[in-house]
C-alpha atoms as an extended CHARMM CRD file, in Angstrom:
* protein
*
       129  EXT
         1         1  MET       CA            118.2080000000      200.1250000000      -45.3580000000  PROA      1               0.0000000000
         2         2  GLU       CA            121.6860000000      199.9820000000      -44.8720000000  PROA      2               0.0000000000
         3         3  VAL       CA            123.8700000000      197.3410000000      -45.6030000000  PROA      3               0.0000000000
         4         4  SER       CA            124.2970000000      194.8360000000      -42.4690000000  PROA      4               0.0000000000
         5         5  LYS       CA            126.9020000000      196.3810000000      -40.0320000000  PROA      5               0.0000000000
         6         6  SER       CA            128.6400000000      194.5370000000      -37.8380000000  PROA      6               0.0000000000
         7         7  VAL       CA            130.2640000000      195.0570000000      -33.8630000000  PROA      7               0.0000000000
         8         8  GLN       CA            132.1030000000      193.4530000000      -32.0340000000  PROA      8               0.0000000000
         9         9  ILE       CA            132.2030000000      193.5850000000      -28.1810000000  PROA      9               0.0000000000
        10        10  GLU       CA            134.4010000000      193.0680000000      -25.2480000000  PROA      10              0.0000000000
        11        11  TRP       CA            133.8770000000      193.3540000000      -21.6420000000  PROA      11              0.0000000000
        12        12  ASN       CA            136.9450000000      195.6730000000      -20.4900000000  PROA      12              0.0000000000
        13        13  GLU       CA            138.9740000000      193.6320000000      -17.8420000000  PROA      13              0.0000000000
        14        14  ASP       CA            141.2500000000      196.6530000000      -17.1270000000  PROA      14              0.0000000000
        15        15  ILE       CA            141.1470000000      199.4990000000      -15.2050000000  PROA      15              0.0000000000
        16        16  ASP       CA            140.0050000000      201.8450000000      -17.4770000000  PROA      16              0.0000000000
        17        17  ILE       CA            137.3730000000      204.2890000000      -18.4060000000  PROA      17              0.0000000000
        18        18  TYR       CA            135.3880000000      201.7460000000      -20.3000000000  PROA      18              0.0000000000
        19        19  MET       CA            133.8100000000      198.7170000000      -19.2090000000  PROA      19              0.0000000000
        20        20  THR       CA            133.3290000000      197.3810000000      -22.6150000000  PROA      20              0.0000000000
        21        21  TYR       CA            135.3470000000      198.4540000000      -26.0020000000  PROA      21              0.0000000000
        22        22  ALA       CA            133.3120000000      197.9080000000      -29.1810000000  PROA      22              0.0000000000
        23        23  LYS       CA            135.1240000000      196.8880000000      -32.9140000000  PROA      23              0.0000000000
        24        24  SER       CA            133.3300000000      198.1140000000      -36.1850000000  PROA      24              0.0000000000
        25        25  SER       CA            133.8410000000      199.3320000000      -39.3830000000  PROA      25              0.0000000000
        26        26  ASP       CA            131.9410000000      201.8260000000      -38.5400000000  PROA      26              0.0000000000
        27        27  PRO       CA            133.1890000000      204.4070000000      -36.2360000000  PROA      27              0.0000000000
        28        28  LEU       CA            129.5890000000      205.2800000000      -34.6410000000  PROA      28              0.0000000000
        29        29  LEU       CA            128.6690000000      201.5790000000      -33.7050000000  PROA      29              0.0000000000
        30        30  GLU       CA            132.5440000000      201.5600000000      -32.2580000000  PROA      30              0.0000000000
        31        31  SER       CA            131.2900000000      205.0300000000      -30.0420000000  PROA      31              0.0000000000
        32        32  PHE       CA            128.3020000000      203.7590000000      -29.4930000000  PROA      32              0.0000000000
        33        33  PHE       CA            128.7310000000      200.5330000000      -27.9700000000  PROA      33              0.0000000000
        34        34  SER       CA            132.0780000000      201.3840000000      -26.3880000000  PROA      34              0.0000000000
        35        35  VAL       CA            130.5810000000      201.7550000000      -22.9890000000  PROA      35              0.0000000000
        36        36  ASN       CA            131.8080000000      204.1520000000      -19.7160000000  PROA      36              0.0000000000
        37        37  GLU       CA            128.8520000000      204.3900000000      -17.6380000000  PROA      37              0.0000000000
        38        38  TRP       CA            125.8870000000      202.2140000000      -16.0550000000  PROA      38              0.0000000000
        39        39  ALA       CA            123.7690000000      204.8790000000      -16.3630000000  PROA      39              0.0000000000
        40        40  PHE       CA            124.2540000000      204.8010000000      -20.0900000000  PROA      40              0.0000000000
        41        41  VAL       CA            122.9150000000      200.9970000000      -20.2480000000  PROA      41              0.0000000000
        42        42  ARG       CA            120.4540000000      201.7360000000      -17.3790000000  PROA      42              0.0000000000
        43        43  HSD       CA            118.4990000000      204.6020000000      -19.5350000000  PROA      43              0.0000000000
        44        44  LEU       CA            119.4710000000      203.0420000000      -22.8630000000  PROA      44              0.0000000000
        45        45  TYR       CA            117.6100000000      199.1630000000      -21.8000000000  PROA      45              0.0000000000
        46        46  LEU       CA            114.3610000000      201.4250000000      -21.1610000000  PROA      46              0.0000000000
        47        47  ALA       CA            113.9760000000      202.8490000000      -24.2140000000  PROA      47              0.0000000000
        48        48  ILE       CA            114.6890000000      199.7640000000      -26.0400000000  PROA      48              0.0000000000
        49        49  ALA       CA            112.0790000000      197.7640000000      -23.6590000000  PROA      49              0.0000000000
        50        50  GLN       CA            109.7750000000      200.4840000000      -24.7360000000  PROA      50              0.0000000000
        51        51  GLU       CA            111.1070000000      201.3550000000      -27.9430000000  PROA      51              0.0000000000
        52        52  SER       CA            111.1780000000      204.8330000000      -27.4650000000  PROA      52              0.0000000000
        53        53  GLU       CA            113.5840000000      207.4970000000      -28.3700000000  PROA      53              0.0000000000
        54        54  PHE       CA            116.8880000000      207.6090000000      -26.2010000000  PROA      54              0.0000000000
        55        55  GLU       CA            119.8500000000      210.3090000000      -25.4370000000  PROA      55              0.0000000000
        56        56  TYR       CA            121.9490000000      210.2330000000      -23.3200000000  PROA      56              0.0000000000
        57        57  ALA       CA            125.4610000000      212.0230000000      -23.9930000000  PROA      57              0.0000000000
        58        58  ASP       CA            126.0370000000      213.0510000000      -27.1490000000  PROA      58              0.0000000000
        59        59  ARG       CA            124.5410000000      209.6160000000      -28.3080000000  PROA      59              0.0000000000
        60        60  SER       CA            121.0250000000      209.0560000000      -29.7720000000  PROA      60              0.0000000000
        61        61  LEU       CA            118.4230000000      206.3560000000      -30.3030000000  PROA      61              0.0000000000
        62        62  GLN       CA            115.5110000000      206.5500000000      -32.4400000000  PROA      62              0.0000000000
        63        63  PHE       CA            112.8980000000      203.6620000000      -33.0340000000  PROA      63              0.0000000000
        64        64  GLU       CA            110.7570000000      203.6250000000      -36.5120000000  PROA      64              0.0000000000
        65        65  GLU       CA            108.8090000000      200.5260000000      -37.9940000000  PROA      65              0.0000000000
        66        66  LYS       CA            111.4090000000      198.5600000000      -38.8490000000  PROA      66              0.0000000000
        67        67  SER       CA            114.7190000000      200.1860000000      -38.4560000000  PROA      67              0.0000000000
        68        68  VAL       CA            116.4760000000      201.7800000000      -35.6760000000  PROA      68              0.0000000000
        69        69  ILE       CA            118.9940000000      205.6550000000      -36.2370000000  PROA      69              0.0000000000
        70        70  LEU       CA            121.6500000000      205.6360000000      -33.8340000000  PROA      70              0.0000000000
        71        71  ALA       CA            123.1920000000      208.8340000000      -33.5500000000  PROA      71              0.0000000000
        72        72  ASP       CA            125.9840000000      211.0090000000      -31.9380000000  PROA      72              0.0000000000
        73        73  ALA       CA            126.8200000000      214.3320000000      -32.5240000000  PROA      73              0.0000000000
        74        74  TYR       CA            128.3250000000      214.2920000000      -35.7400000000  PROA      74              0.0000000000
        75        75  THR       CA            126.5860000000      211.1760000000      -38.0320000000  PROA      75              0.0000000000
        76        76  SER       CA            123.8780000000      208.8200000000      -37.9300000000  PROA      76              0.0000000000
        77        77  VAL       CA            123.1780000000      205.3000000000      -38.6610000000  PROA      77              0.0000000000
        78        78  ARG       CA            120.3620000000      203.6680000000      -40.3150000000  PROA      78              0.0000000000
        79        79  LEU       CA            120.0900000000      199.5790000000      -38.6920000000  PROA      79              0.0000000000
        80        80  ASP       CA            117.1550000000      197.3980000000      -39.6060000000  PROA      80              0.0000000000
        81        81  LYS       CA            115.3310000000      197.0030000000      -36.1280000000  PROA      81              0.0000000000
        82        82  SER       CA            116.3120000000      193.0410000000      -35.4360000000  PROA      82              0.0000000000
        83        83  GLU       CA            120.0650000000      193.8210000000      -36.2870000000  PROA      83              0.0000000000
        84        84  PHE       CA            120.4180000000      196.4090000000      -33.4580000000  PROA      84              0.0000000000
        85        85  LEU       CA            118.2240000000      194.1530000000      -31.3390000000  PROA      85              0.0000000000
        86        86  ALA       CA            120.6450000000      191.3170000000      -31.8590000000  PROA      86              0.0000000000
        87        87  MET       CA            123.9430000000      194.0600000000      -30.9620000000  PROA      87              0.0000000000
        88        88  ALA       CA            121.9060000000      195.2450000000      -27.8930000000  PROA      88              0.0000000000
        89        89  VAL       CA            121.6090000000      191.6750000000      -26.6700000000  PROA      89              0.0000000000
        90        90  ASP       CA            125.1940000000      191.2140000000      -26.9890000000  PROA      90              0.0000000000
        91        91  LEU       CA            125.8150000000      194.1940000000      -25.0610000000  PROA      91              0.0000000000
        92        92  PHE       CA            123.6000000000      193.7220000000      -22.4390000000  PROA      92              0.0000000000
        93        93  ASP       CA            124.7650000000      189.7560000000      -21.7760000000  PROA      93              0.0000000000
        94        94  ILE       CA            128.2420000000      191.0190000000      -21.6400000000  PROA      94              0.0000000000
        95        95  MET       CA            127.5700000000      193.6400000000      -19.2400000000  PROA      95              0.0000000000
        96        96  ILE       CA            125.5540000000      191.2750000000      -17.2030000000  PROA      96              0.0000000000
        97        97  VAL       CA            128.6810000000      188.6540000000      -17.0790000000  PROA      97              0.0000000000
        98        98  GLY       CA            131.1810000000      191.5110000000      -16.5610000000  PROA      98              0.0000000000
        99        99  ALA       CA            129.5270000000      192.7470000000      -14.1080000000  PROA      99              0.0000000000
       100       100  ASN       CA            129.2460000000      189.1340000000      -12.2600000000  PROA      100             0.0000000000
       101       101  ASN       CA            132.4360000000      187.9150000000      -13.1210000000  PROA      101             0.0000000000
       102       102  ASP       CA            134.1730000000      191.3680000000      -11.3100000000  PROA      102             0.0000000000
       103       103  HSD       CA            131.7960000000      190.8860000000       -8.7520000000  PROA      103             0.0000000000
       104       104  HSD       CA            130.7550000000      194.5330000000       -9.6520000000  PROA      104             0.0000000000
       105       105  SER       CA            128.7160000000      197.1210000000       -6.8150000000  PROA      105             0.0000000000
       106       106  VAL       CA            126.0980000000      197.6150000000       -9.8780000000  PROA      106             0.0000000000
       107       107  ARG       CA            124.3980000000      194.2580000000       -9.1770000000  PROA      107             0.0000000000
       108       108  TYR       CA            122.9040000000      195.6300000000       -6.2130000000  PROA      108             0.0000000000
       109       109  GLU       CA            121.2640000000      198.8460000000       -7.5270000000  PROA      109             0.0000000000
       110       110  PRO       CA            117.4400000000      198.9370000000       -7.5070000000  PROA      110             0.0000000000
       111       111  TRP       CA            117.2020000000      199.1400000000      -11.6090000000  PROA      111             0.0000000000
       112       112  TRP       CA            120.1990000000      195.5780000000      -11.8100000000  PROA      112             0.0000000000
       113       113  LEU       CA            117.1640000000      193.2710000000      -11.5600000000  PROA      113             0.0000000000
       114       114  GLU       CA            114.4030000000      194.6950000000      -13.9860000000  PROA      114             0.0000000000
       115       115  PHE       CA            117.5800000000      195.1810000000      -16.4140000000  PROA      115             0.0000000000
       116       116  THR       CA            118.6090000000      191.6960000000      -16.5400000000  PROA      116             0.0000000000
       117       117  GLU       CA            115.2240000000      190.3770000000      -16.9840000000  PROA      117             0.0000000000
       118       118  SER       CA            114.5500000000      193.4510000000      -19.6960000000  PROA      118             0.0000000000
       119       119  ALA       CA            117.8550000000      191.2670000000      -21.5290000000  PROA      119             0.0000000000
       120       120  TYR       CA            116.6020000000      188.3720000000      -21.2500000000  PROA      120             0.0000000000
       121       121  GLN       CA            113.0890000000      189.3710000000      -22.6540000000  PROA      121             0.0000000000
       122       122  LEU       CA            115.1780000000      191.2060000000      -25.4410000000  PROA      122             0.0000000000
       123       123  ARG       CA            116.9100000000      188.0870000000      -26.3480000000  PROA      123             0.0000000000
       124       124  ARG       CA            113.6810000000      185.7590000000      -27.1880000000  PROA      124             0.0000000000
       125       125  HSD       CA            112.3210000000      189.2860000000      -28.2450000000  PROA      125             0.0000000000
       126       126  ALA       CA            115.2100000000      189.8520000000      -30.9460000000  PROA      126             0.0000000000
       127       127  GLU       CA            114.8630000000      185.9460000000      -31.8580000000  PROA      127             0.0000000000
       128       128  LEU       CA            111.2430000000      186.2460000000      -33.0420000000  PROA      128             0.0000000000
       129       129  LEU       CA            111.8690000000      188.9450000000      -35.2990000000  PROA      129             0.0000000000
């Protein structure tokens, strides 16, 4: 198991390519949690809810019994499952609050309600781990 890694995720209030910026000592975590498309979030939350494999652009996620493997085109990192879920909860919370504060039109997408409900359930699941 890898040593604990942290990531700080912030909503980007500027008009820019990214909606969130992530800061970490690990470049892969920065890349993975810096989000520039809502489609990434839509596919990621479904994969996490089902603990299934995920691939989007050059990013991927694979669940194991007690760990998660994050990868991009060049490298991968293994994280404790509870550590990853805490990071995902932070990401989803930031995305929800940011979209609400910015009155973003994504809130009217058919998948948005399911996403917000899944984010809440994921928080409870992560707390139990």
